[in-house]
C-alpha positions as a Markdown table, in Angstrom:
| # | Residue | x | y | z |
|---|---|---|---|---|
| 1 | Met | -4.1 | -2.5 | 17.3 |
| 2 | Leu | -6.2 | -4.3 | 14.6 |
| 3 | Leu | -7.2 | -2.8 | 11.3 |
| 4 | Gln | -10.8 | -1.4 | 11.2 |
| 5 | Leu | -12.5 | -1.6 | 7.8 |
| 6 | Asp | -14.1 | 1.8 | 8.2 |
| 7 | Gln | -10.9 | 3.4 | 9.2 |
| 8 | Ser | -8.5 | 1.9 | 6.6 |
| 9 | Ala | -7.1 | 3.2 | 3.3 |
| 10 | Val | -4.6 | 1.7 | 1.0 |
| 11 | Val | -1.8 | 3.8 | -0.4 |
| 12 | Ile | 0.1 | 2.2 | -3.4 |
| 13 | Ile | 3.5 | 3.9 | -3.7 |
| 14 | Asp | 5.3 | 4.1 | -7.1 |
| 15 | Val | 4.7 | 0.7 | -8.7 |
| 16 | Gln | 5.7 | 2.1 | -12.1 |
| 17 | Glu | 6.7 | 0.7 | -15.5 |
| 18 | Lys | 10.4 | 1.6 | -15.4 |
| 19 | Leu | 11.0 | 1.0 | -11.7 |
| 20 | Ala | 9.2 | -2.3 | -11.2 |
| 21 | Pro | 11.6 | -4.4 | -13.4 |
| 22 | Val | 14.6 | -3.8 | -11.1 |
| 23 | Ile | 12.8 | -4.6 | -7.9 |
| 24 | His | 13.8 | -7.8 | -6.0 |
| 25 | Gln | 10.9 | -10.4 | -6.2 |
| 26 | Arg | 8.8 | -7.9 | -8.2 |
| 27 | Asp | 6.3 | -10.4 | -9.5 |
| 28 | Gln | 5.4 | -11.7 | -6.1 |
| 29 | Ile | 5.2 | -8.2 | -4.7 |
| 30 | Ile | 3.0 | -6.9 | -7.5 |
| 31 | Ala | 0.8 | -10.0 | -7.2 |
| 32 | Arg | 0.3 | -9.3 | -3.4 |
| 33 | Ile | -0.5 | -5.6 | -4.1 |
| 34 | Arg | -3.0 | -6.6 | -6.7 |
| 35 | Trp | -4.6 | -9.2 | -4.4 |
| 36 | Leu | -4.9 | -6.8 | -1.5 |
| 37 | Gly | -6.2 | -4.1 | -3.9 |
| 38 | Glu | -8.9 | -6.4 | -5.2 |
| 39 | Ile | -10.0 | -7.1 | -1.6 |
| 40 | Ala | -9.9 | -3.4 | -0.7 |
| 41 | Asn | -12.1 | -2.6 | -3.7 |
| 42 | Glu | -14.5 | -5.4 | -2.9 |
| 43 | Leu | -14.8 | -4.0 | 0.7 |
| 44 | Ser | -14.9 | -0.4 | -0.4 |
| 45 | Val | -11.6 | 0.5 | 1.2 |
| 46 | Pro | -10.3 | 3.7 | -0.5 |
| 47 | Ile | -7.1 | 3.5 | -2.5 |
| 48 | Val | -4.7 | 6.3 | -3.3 |
| 49 | Val | -1.8 | 5.8 | -5.7 |
| 50 | Ser | 1.4 | 7.8 | -6.0 |
| 51 | Glu | 3.5 | 7.9 | -9.1 |
| 52 | Gln | 7.1 | 9.3 | -8.8 |
| 53 | Tyr | 7.9 | 11.5 | -11.8 |
| 54 | Pro | 5.8 | 9.5 | -14.3 |
| 55 | Lys | 7.4 | 11.3 | -17.3 |
| 56 | Gly | 10.6 | 9.5 | -16.5 |
| 57 | Leu | 9.5 | 6.4 | -14.6 |
| 58 | Gly | 6.2 | 5.7 | -16.5 |
| 59 | Ile | 2.8 | 5.2 | -15.0 |
| 60 | Ser | 1.7 | 2.4 | -12.7 |
| 61 | Val | 2.2 | -1.1 | -14.1 |
| 62 | Asp | -0.6 | -2.7 | -16.2 |
| 63 | Asp | -1.0 | -5.5 | -13.7 |
| 64 | Leu | -2.6 | -3.0 | -11.3 |
| 65 | Ala | -4.8 | -1.3 | -13.9 |
| 66 | Lys | -8.1 | -2.8 | -12.7 |
| 67 | Val | -7.2 | -2.3 | -9.0 |
| 68 | Ile | -6.5 | 1.4 | -9.4 |
| 69 | Glu | -9.1 | 2.3 | -12.1 |
| 70 | Asn | -11.2 | 4.1 | -9.4 |
| 71 | Ala | -8.3 | 5.2 | -7.2 |
| 72 | Arg | -7.0 | 8.7 | -6.9 |
| 73 | Val | -3.6 | 8.9 | -8.6 |
| 74 | Val | -1.2 | 11.6 | -7.5 |
| 75 | Glu | 2.0 | 12.6 | -9.3 |
| 76 | Lys | 4.9 | 13.4 | -7.0 |
| 77 | Met | 8.4 | 14.6 | -7.1 |
| 78 | His | 9.3 | 14.3 | -3.4 |
| 79 | Phe | 10.2 | 10.8 | -2.1 |
| 80 | Ser | 7.7 | 11.1 | 0.7 |
| 81 | Ala | 4.2 | 11.3 | -0.8 |
| 82 | Trp | 3.2 | 13.3 | 2.3 |
| 83 | Gln | 5.3 | 16.2 | 1.0 |
| 84 | Glu | 3.0 | 16.6 | -2.0 |
| 85 | Pro | 0.0 | 18.9 | -1.4 |
| 86 | His | -2.3 | 16.9 | -3.7 |
| 87 | Phe | -1.5 | 13.7 | -1.8 |
| 88 | Val | -2.2 | 15.3 | 1.5 |
| 89 | Glu | -5.5 | 16.5 | 0.0 |
| 90 | Ala | -6.4 | 13.0 | -1.3 |
| 91 | Ile | -5.7 | 11.5 | 2.1 |
| 92 | Asn | -7.6 | 14.2 | 4.0 |
| 93 | Asp | -10.6 | 13.8 | 1.6 |
| 94 | Ile | -11.0 | 10.1 | 2.5 |
| 95 | Glu | -10.9 | 10.8 | 6.2 |
| 96 | Arg | -9.3 | 7.5 | 7.3 |
| 97 | Lys | -6.7 | 7.2 | 10.1 |
| 98 | Gln | -5.3 | 3.7 | 9.3 |
| 99 | Ile | -3.0 | 3.8 | 6.3 |
| 100 | Leu | -1.8 | 0.6 | 4.7 |
| 101 | Leu | 1.3 | 1.3 | 2.6 |
| 102 | Val | 2.4 | -1.0 | -0.2 |
| 103 | Gly | 4.8 | -0.4 | -3.1 |
| 104 | Met | 8.3 | 0.6 | -4.1 |
| 105 | Glu | 11.0 | 1.3 | -2.9 |
| 106 | Ala | 10.6 | 0.2 | 0.7 |
| 107 | His | 13.7 | 2.0 | 1.9 |
| 108 | Val | 13.1 | 5.3 | 0.1 |
| 109 | Cys | 9.5 | 6.4 | -0.8 |
| 110 | Val | 7.6 | 3.9 | 1.4 |
| 111 | Leu | 9.8 | 4.6 | 4.4 |
| 112 | Gln | 9.7 | 8.4 | 4.0 |
| 113 | Thr | 6.0 | 8.4 | 3.5 |
| 114 | Ala | 5.4 | 6.1 | 6.5 |
| 115 | Met | 7.6 | 8.3 | 8.7 |
| 116 | Asp | 5.9 | 11.5 | 7.7 |
| 117 | Met | 2.4 | 10.1 | 8.1 |
| 118 | Thr | 3.2 | 8.6 | 11.5 |
| 119 | Glu | 4.5 | 12.0 | 12.6 |
| 120 | Gln | 1.2 | 13.5 | 11.4 |
| 121 | Gly | -0.7 | 11.1 | 13.7 |
| 122 | Phe | -1.8 | 8.4 | 11.3 |
| 123 | Asp | -1.7 | 4.7 | 12.3 |
| 124 | Val | 0.6 | 3.4 | 9.5 |
| 125 | Phe | 0.8 | -0.2 | 8.5 |
| 126 | Val | 3.5 | -1.3 | 6.0 |
| 127 | Val | 2.5 | -4.5 | 4.3 |
| 128 | Glu | 5.7 | -6.6 | 4.3 |
| 129 | Asp | 4.9 | -8.9 | 1.4 |
| 130 | Ala | 3.7 | -6.0 | -0.7 |
| 131 | Val | 6.7 | -3.7 | -0.6 |
| 132 | Gly | 10.0 | -4.1 | -2.3 |
| 133 | Ser | 13.4 | -2.6 | -3.1 |
| 134 | Arg | 16.1 | -3.3 | -5.6 |
| 135 | Arg | 18.1 | -5.1 | -2.9 |
| 136 | Asp | 16.5 | -7.3 | -0.3 |
| 137 | Ser | 18.9 | -5.9 | 2.3 |
| 138 | Asp | 17.5 | -2.4 | 1.8 |
| 139 | Lys | 13.9 | -3.7 | 2.3 |
| 140 | Gln | 14.8 | -5.6 | 5.5 |
| 141 | Thr | 16.7 | -2.6 | 6.9 |
| 142 | Ala | 13.7 | -0.4 | 6.1 |
| 143 | Leu | 11.2 | -2.7 | 7.8 |
| 144 | Arg | 13.4 | -2.8 | 11.0 |
| 145 | Arg | 13.7 | 1.0 | 11.0 |
| 146 | Leu | 10.0 | 1.5 | 10.4 |
| 147 | Gln | 9.2 | -0.8 | 13.3 |
| 148 | Gln | 11.6 | 1.1 | 15.6 |
| 149 | Ala | 9.8 | 4.3 | 14.6 |
| 150 | Gly | 6.4 | 2.9 | 15.6 |
| 151 | Val | 5.1 | 1.8 | 12.2 |
| 152 | Thr | 3.3 | -1.6 | 12.3 |
| 153 | Val | 4.6 | -4.2 | 9.8 |
| 154 | Ile | 1.9 | -6.7 | 8.7 |
| 155 | Thr | 1.3 | -9.1 | 5.9 |
| 156 | Ser | -1.4 | -8.9 | 3.2 |
| 157 | Glu | -3.3 | -11.8 | 4.8 |
| 158 | Met | -3.3 | -10.1 | 8.2 |
| 159 | Ala | -4.9 | -7.1 | 6.5 |
| 160 | Ala | -7.5 | -9.1 | 4.7 |
| 161 | Tyr | -8.6 | -11.1 | 7.8 |
| 162 | Glu | -8.6 | -8.1 | 10.0 |
| 163 | Trp | -10.9 | -6.3 | 7.6 |
| 164 | Leu | -13.2 | -9.3 | 7.4 |
| 165 | His | -13.2 | -9.5 | 11.2 |
| 166 | Arg | -15.2 | -12.8 | 11.4 |
| 167 | Ser | -16.1 | -15.8 | 9.4 |
| 168 | Gly | -19.6 | -17.0 | 8.6 |
| 169 | Thr | -20.8 | -13.9 | 6.9 |
| 170 | Asp | -21.8 | -13.5 | 3.3 |
| 171 | Thr | -18.9 | -11.1 | 2.8 |
| 172 | Phe | -16.4 | -13.6 | 4.3 |
| 173 | Arg | -17.7 | -16.4 | 2.1 |
| 174 | His | -17.6 | -14.2 | -1.1 |
| 175 | Ile | -14.1 | -12.9 | -0.4 |
| 176 | Thr | -12.6 | -16.2 | 0.6 |
| 177 | Lys | -14.2 | -18.0 | -2.3 |
| 178 | Asn | -12.7 | -15.5 | -4.8 |
| 179 | Trp | -9.5 | -14.2 | -3.2 |
| 180 | Ile | -8.1 | -15.9 | -0.2 |
| 181 | Arg | -5.7 | -18.5 | -1.5 |
| 182 | Gly | -2.8 | -20.3 | 0.0 |
């Protein structure tokens, strides 16, 4: 199944000040989250952000400030964002069935959120180059487990081009001029 622009939402899981520094390849992951978030904003794809216990882990990293300035930010204590009533409310309010998950940590909060949302009937897509864990082996194991559970693993470029759907449009030219880079 391909992503449909009018059915997609992006969920950014726990890319926070005190967690990000210990994530394997954090700079590349945060750059891909920012890149995908910029495209989502340009294409009016809703974004929901979770922050795990921000009093202890801090708020979302500064690198994502512009991407999430209009997003709904939900504080959480559960590892699965789906276990938080305010998160469920935020997702239900946007009325989208395709959920793109990005963020940290792939084997804990991303995995548990993806599993719960899949169980609730959402089409969940985990963006492989936009999720991370402290150890790469945890991330790789999480991606395999997610695929076995029916979650679709994609890359950020797959998402962008599926949202764009075709070349030759003004939107395609604008997006590719400003954001699609090698």
